[in-house]
C-alpha positions as CSV (number, residue, x, y, z in Angstrom):
1,M,0.1,-0.1,0.1
2,T,1.5,3.4,-0.8
3,S,1.4,6.4,1.5
4,K,-1.2,8.2,-0.7
5,E,-3.3,4.9,-0.5
6,Y,-2.6,4.5,3.4
7,I,-3.6,8.2,3.9
8,A,-6.7,8.1,2.0
9,S,-7.8,5.0,3.8
10,H,-7.0,6.7,7.0
11,D,-9.0,9.7,5.9
12,G,-12.0,7.4,5.0
13,Q,-11.8,5.8,8.5
14,I,-11.9,9.0,10.2
15,A,-14.6,10.3,8.3
16,R,-16.7,7.1,9.1
17,L,-15.8,7.8,12.5
18,E,-16.9,11.4,12.6
19,Q,-20.1,10.2,11.2
20,V,-20.7,7.5,13.9
21,M,-19.8,10.0,16.5
22,T,-22.3,12.6,15.3
23,A,-24.9,10.1,15.2
24,L,-24.1,9.0,18.7
25,A,-24.2,12.6,20.0
26,E,-27.8,12.9,18.1
27,A,-29.1,9.8,19.7
28,Q,-27.9,10.8,23.1
29,V,-29.9,14.1,22.8
30,K,-33.0,12.2,21.9
31,T,-32.5,9.9,24.7
32,G,-32.2,12.6,27.2
33,K,-35.3,14.3,26.0
34,A,-37.2,11.0,26.2
35,E,-35.7,10.4,29.6
36,A,-37.0,13.8,30.8
37,K,-40.5,13.0,29.4
38,L,-40.4,9.7,31.3
39,F,-39.4,11.4,34.2
40,T,-42.2,13.7,34.0
41,A,-44.6,11.1,33.5
42,M,-43.3,8.7,36.3
43,A,-43.6,11.7,38.6
44,E,-47.5,12.4,37.4
45,L,-48.1,8.7,37.7
46,A,-46.7,8.9,41.5
47,R,-49.1,11.9,42.4
48,S,-52.1,9.8,40.8
49,Q,-51.2,6.9,42.6
50,A,-51.1,8.7,45.9
51,E,-54.4,10.5,45.1
52,T,-55.9,7.1,44.2
53,A,-54.6,5.7,47.6
54,A,-55.9,8.6,49.6
55,A,-59.4,7.9,47.8
56,T,-59.2,4.5,48.4
57,R,-58.6,5.0,52.3
58,S,-61.6,7.3,52.4
59,L,-64.0,5.1,50.6
60,T,-63.2,2.4,52.9
61,R,-63.8,4.4,56.0
62,Q,-67.1,5.6,54.6
63,W,-68.0,2.1,53.8
64,K,-67.1,0.8,57.1
65,A,-69.1,3.7,58.9
66,Y,-72.1,2.7,56.5
67,L,-71.9,-1.1,57.6
68,N,-71.7,-0.1,61.2
69,T,-75.0,1.8,60.9
70,L,-76.8,-1.4,59.9
71,R,-78.8,-3.4,61.9
72,K,-77.3,-6.7,63.3
73,N,-79.4,-9.8,63.4
């Protein structure tokens, strides 16, 4: 392999590496944005679950109070 061929081959490898690195950087940005969306969704889900648990406890207390008002045979 002549030095010109070697340099051309090397330049081609560097160009491909630059393309791969650019694609990787773009993927990291997309992943970061997706991660932020996921974090927001998970936080909303946690709030919703807490509200549901509180409502369930309240309904349980109301149901028990109602059952206590029924006549016992």
